[in-house]
C-alpha positions in Angstrom: 80.9 -173.7 122.9 77.5 -173.1 122.1 75.9 -172.8 126.2 72.2 -173.2 124.6 71.5 -176.9 124.6 69.5 -177.3 120.8 67.3 -180.4 121.8 66.4 -180.8 118.4 69.7 -181.7 117.7 70.3 -183.8 120.7 67.4 -186.2 119.4 69.3 -185.9 116.1 72.2 -187.3 117.5 70.6 -190.2 119.2 69.0 -190.6 116.2 72.1 -190.9 113.3 73.5 -193.2 117.1 71.3 -195.9 117.2 69.6 -195.4 114.1 66.4 -194.3 116.3 63.7 -191.4 117.4 64.5 -191.0 121.3 61.7 -191.4 123.4 61.8 -187.8 124.3 65.2 -185.7 125.5 65.9 -184.0 129.3 67.7 -181.3 130.0 69.1 -180.2 133.9 71.3 -177.3 134.4 75.0 -177.1 135.7 74.7 -174.1 138.9 76.5 -171.0 140.0 77.0 -171.1 143.8 76.1 -168.0 144.6 77.2 -167.9 148.8 77.4 -170.8 151.2 80.3 -172.7 150.4 81.0 -176.7 152.1 77.7 -175.4 154.6 75.2 -178.0 152.8 77.1 -181.4 154.1 77.3 -179.1 158.0 73.3 -178.9 157.6 73.4 -175.3 156.5 72.2 -172.6 154.6 73.5 -172.1 150.5 72.4 -170.0 148.0 72.9 -171.4 144.2 71.6 -170.4 141.3 70.8 -172.8 138.2 73.0 -171.0 134.6 71.8 -171.6 131.5 74.4 -174.1 130.8 73.4 -177.9 131.3 73.9 -181.4 130.7 71.2 -183.1 128.2 69.6 -186.7 127.4 68.0 -188.5 124.6 66.9 -191.6 126.5 64.6 -194.6 124.3 63.4 -197.6 126.7 63.9 -201.3 125.7 62.7 -204.5 125.6 65.3 -206.0 126.9 68.0 -205.1 130.2 71.1 -204.2 128.5 71.8 -200.3 128.5 73.8 -198.0 126.2 75.5 -195.0 126.5 77.3 -192.5 124.3 78.7 -189.3 125.2 78.6 -186.4 122.7 82.3 -185.6 123.8 85.8 -187.7 122.7 85.6 -190.6 120.6 82.0 -191.2 121.4 82.2 -194.7 121.7 79.1 -196.6 123.1 79.2 -197.6 126.1 77.2 -201.2 126.3 76.6 -202.7 130.4 74.2 -205.3 131.7 71.5 -203.7 134.8 70.9 -206.7 135.1 74.7 -207.4 137.3 75.3 -203.6 137.8 77.8 -203.5 139.7 80.5 -200.5 141.3 83.1 -202.6 138.6 80.6 -201.5 135.8 79.9 -198.1 136.5 83.5 -196.0 135.4 84.1 -192.8 134.9 81.6 -190.6 132.4 78.5 -193.2 132.8 79.2 -193.0 136.4 76.9 -190.5 136.4 74.0 -191.6 134.5 73.9 -195.5 135.6 74.7 -194.6 139.5 71.5 -192.7 138.5 69.6 -196.0 137.7 71.1 -198.3 140.5 69.6 -195.8 142.7 66.4 -195.7 141.3 66.4 -199.6 141.3 68.1 -200.0 144.1 64.3 -198.5 145.3 62.1 -200.4 143.9 61.9 -198.5 140.3 62.0 -200.8 137.1 64.2 -199.5 134.8 64.7 -201.8 131.8 67.3 -201.1 129.4 67.8 -198.0 127.3 69.7 -196.5 125.1 70.9 -193.3 126.6 72.8 -189.6 123.9 74.8 -187.7 126.3 75.6 -183.7 125.7 76.6 -180.9 128.3 77.3 -178.5 127.8 77.9 -177.6 131.6 82.2 -177.4 131.5 83.6 -180.4 133.0 85.7 -180.0 136.4 84.8 -175.9 136.7 83.5 -175.7 140.2 79.5 -175.6 138.2 78.6 -179.1 138.3 78.3 -180.1 135.2 77.9 -184.3 137.5 75.0 -182.9 139.0 73.7 -182.0 136.2 74.0 -184.4 134.3 72.4 -187.0 137.5 69.5 -184.3 137.4 68.7 -184.8 133.8 68.7 -189.1 133.9 67.3 -188.7 137.2 63.8 -186.4 135.6 63.5 -188.3 132.7 63.3 -191.9 134.3 60.8 -190.3 136.7 59.2 -189.1 133.7 60.1 -192.8 131.5 58.9 -195.0 134.7 55.6 -192.9 136.0 58.2 -193.5 139.3 56.4 -190.7 141.0 59.3 -189.5 142.9 59.0 -185.4 144.4 61.9 -182.7 143.4 63.4 -182.9 146.9 63.3 -187.7 146.3 64.6 -186.7 142.9 67.3 -184.4 144.9 68.6 -187.5 147.3 69.0 -190.1 144.3 70.8 -187.2 142.4 73.2 -187.2 146.3 73.2 -190.7 146.9 75.3 -191.8 143.5 77.0 -189.1 143.7 78.4 -190.7 147.5 77.5 -194.0 146.7 78.7 -194.5 143.3 81.4 -191.7 142.4 82.4 -192.0 145.7 82.1 -188.1 146.1 81.2 -187.0 149.3 78.7 -184.1 148.8 76.0 -183.0 149.9 72.4 -181.5 148.0 73.6 -178.5 146.9 73.9 -179.5 143.6 71.0 -181.3 142.6 68.6 -179.0 144.9 70.0 -176.0 142.5 69.8 -177.9 139.4 66.4 -179.2 140.3 64.7 -175.9 142.3 65.5 -173.3 140.3 62.9 -170.9 137.9 64.2 -168.5 135.9 65.5 -164.8 137.9 65.8 -166.5 141.0 68.9 -168.6 143.6 66.8 -170.8 145.6 67.7 -170.3 149.4 68.1 -174.1 150.4 67.7 -175.0 154.8 70.3 -178.5 153.8 69.0 -179.9 157.5 65.6 -179.6 156.5 65.3 -179.6 152.8 63.1 -177.0 153.1 63.4 -174.1 149.7 62.5 -171.1 149.3 62.7 -168.9 145.6 64.9 -165.3 145.5 64.5 -162.7 142.8 67.8 -162.5 142.1 67.2 -160.0 139.0 70.5 -159.3 137.9 69.5 -157.4 134.2 67.4 -155.4 136.1 69.6 -154.4 138.5 72.9 -154.0 134.9 74.6 -156.5 136.5 75.9 -159.7 136.5 77.4 -162.5 137.2 80.8 -163.2 135.0 82.1 -166.8 135.3 86.3 -167.6 135.0 86.8 -171.1 134.4 90.6 -171.0 135.4 91.2 -174.0 133.6 93.1 -175.6 136.8 90.6 -179.1 137.2 89.1 -180.8 140.6 87.5 -183.6 141.2 85.2 -184.3 145.2 86.1 -187.7 145.0 89.4 -186.9 145.0 92.1 -184.5 148.2 90.9 -182.2 149.5 86.8 -182.1 149.1 87.1 -185.1 152.0 89.7 -183.3 154.3 88.0 -180.7 155.2 84.8 -183.0 155.6 86.5 -185.2 158.0 87.6 -182.2 159.9 83.4 -180.5 160.0 82.8 -183.8 161.8 85.3 -184.4 163.8 84.7 -180.3 165.2 81.2 -180.7 165.2 82.3 -184.5 167.6 84.4 -182.3 170.0 82.2 -179.7 169.8 79.7 -182.2 170.7 76.7 -180.9 168.3 75.4 -183.2 165.3 76.3 -180.6 162.4 77.9 -177.2 162.3 75.1 -175.8 161.2 74.0 -176.0 165.3 77.3 -173.9 165.8 76.4 -170.0 166.6 79.3 -167.0 165.8 79.2 -166.4 169.4 80.2 -170.6 170.2 83.6 -169.6 168.3 85.9 -167.7 171.3 84.7 -171.6 173.6 85.3 -173.7 169.8 88.5 -171.6 169.9 90.2 -174.0 173.0 88.4 -176.8 172.2 89.9 -178.0 168.7 93.1 -177.3 167.1 94.5 -174.9 165.5 93.2 -176.3 162.2 90.0 -177.7 162.6 88.9 -174.7 164.9 89.9 -172.3 161.1 87.6 -175.1 159.5 84.7 -174.5 161.9 84.5 -170.4 162.0 84.5 -170.4 157.7 81.3 -172.9 157.7 79.9 -170.5 160.9 80.5 -167.3 159.7 79.7 -168.9 156.0 76.1 -169.6 157.5 75.5 -166.0 157.9 77.0 -164.7 155.2 74.2 -167.1 153.5 71.4 -165.2 155.7 72.9 -162.3 155.3 73.0 -162.2 151.6 69.0 -163.6 151.6 67.8 -160.4 153.7 70.4 -158.1 151.9 68.6 -159.5 148.4 65.5 -158.8 149.5 66.1 -155.5 151.4 68.5 -153.7 148.5 68.8 -155.8 145.2 71.4 -157.5 144.1 73.6 -154.2 143.9 74.5 -154.5 147.3 75.7 -157.9 148.0 78.9 -157.4 146.9 80.7 -157.2 150.3 79.8 -160.5 151.2 81.1 -162.9 148.0 83.7 -160.7 149.0 84.1 -161.4 152.9 83.3 -165.3 151.3 86.6 -165.4 149.3 88.6 -164.6 152.1 87.5 -166.6 154.7 87.5 -170.2 152.2 90.9 -168.6 151.1 92.1 -168.7 154.6 90.6 -170.3 156.5 88.8 -173.0 154.7 91.7 -173.3 152.7 90.6 -174.3 149.4 91.2 -172.0 146.8 94.5 -171.5 144.4 96.4 -168.8 142.9 94.5 -168.7 140.1 91.0 -168.4 142.2 92.3 -166.2 144.1 94.3 -164.0 140.4 90.8 -164.1 139.0 89.0 -162.8 142.0 91.6 -160.0 142.7 92.3 -158.6 138.8 88.2 -158.4 139.2 87.9 -156.3 142.1 90.3 -154.5 141.3 88.9 -153.6 138.1 85.6 -152.6 139.7 84.1 -155.6 140.1 81.4 -154.7 143.7 82.3 -158.7 144.6 83.8 -161.5 143.6 85.3 -164.8 144.9 85.3 -168.9 144.1 82.3 -171.0 143.6 82.5 -174.5 143.7 84.0 -176.9 146.1 87.9 -175.5 145.5 91.5 -176.4 144.5 90.6 -175.6 141.1 87.8 -174.2 139.5 85.5 -171.2 139.2 85.5 -168.0 140.2 82.6 -164.9 140.2 82.5 -161.7 139.7 79.4 -159.6 139.9 79.2 -156.8 138.0 77.8 -154.1 135.7 77.0 -155.3 132.2 79.3 -152.6 131.3 82.2 -153.8 133.0 81.7 -157.2 130.7 85.4 -156.6 128.0 87.0 -154.5 130.6 86.9 -156.9 133.8 86.8 -160.1 131.3 90.3 -158.2 129.5 92.1 -157.4 133.0 91.5 -161.0 134.6 93.1 -162.2 130.9 96.0 -160.2 130.7 96.6 -161.0 134.2 97.1 -165.3 133.9 99.4 -164.1 130.8 101.9 -162.7 132.3 101.6 -165.1 136.1 101.7 -168.2 133.2 99.4 -169.3 133.7 97.0 -171.5 131.5 94.3 -169.0 129.8 90.8 -168.7 132.1 86.8 -169.5 129.4 84.8 -166.4 130.7 81.7 -166.1 130.8 78.3 -164.9 131.8 75.8 -167.0 133.2 71.5 -165.7 133.9 69.8 -167.8 137.1 68.0 -170.2 134.6 64.8 -172.6 135.1 65.8 -176.5 136.4 65.3 -180.3 134.6 62.8 -180.4 132.7 61.8 -182.3 128.9 62.8 -180.6 126.0 61.9 -182.8 123.2 
């Protein structure tokens, strides 16, 4: 799968499918979360960056209330819905992401009528790289322009989050949409999830002779089910027992007292959030003072916390991290919601082939499905591309 979105090809595929040219093509990237996992819905800090893999949507407005949607994958069947009767029952499968955004924007009073939409994405699905947020942000950016809605980037972030929460049913925070919408080339986004304040942090990997290697374990996950919701519930319980609005308000110095008030499992969940927030702040400081070559230990400590305290890793993720570190990675961690998905490794550019080969061998020796391994670079956020 090519990482680069070919806007002209997406437009041509739209024309072939619907018999007319689109009004435009919009793209939004997936993301790697450099550090700060599950801290977003705890009103804490995160440090993601957009990657050079994206979702693109070609859209043409219609004069009726019909929406026709096609994805470039699978059987490429046209899904047709009446927007005037749009409901949770009619927003299913992959269409829940674009239609969820449309539903939210219509709820906000933005008069979106009928449209044709063609989707193509190079963000691997289920890999922990926010393929869903990429779709949501591309669609939100497109309709914000097509309907002259005038929403700010921060407002579009909340549109995407609301679609994810209320339509898809995934209790996620604002991390993914913020990365997809706010990023620029060569930078990570330092985001305060309580205030939505953000700043760009230089992440010039190439100048340091480094790259981020993504190891997609092929263990798929779904945020709308299972462990993600359970972890969020544990965090909310911890905050309630500790008498704070969110775990953002707990400091490391508070942890000994918290241990006496919480059951063992809830305490470990709380400890991860508290220490992870501090790791994000430390990483931002180190990047400013010493550059990306100095953040490896923080990445690795983050993985240990997710593995042991938050318990969202899996054998494939642990093997990817351990193998990369053994091959000389400066740091490595799982990224994303957990229970599968991807690991990242910060490595010298010259070591890419050796680290990749070692991980492939380790997976084969363990009897795991062969991983997909590729390098990513900090990329720009959502925008019109044609």
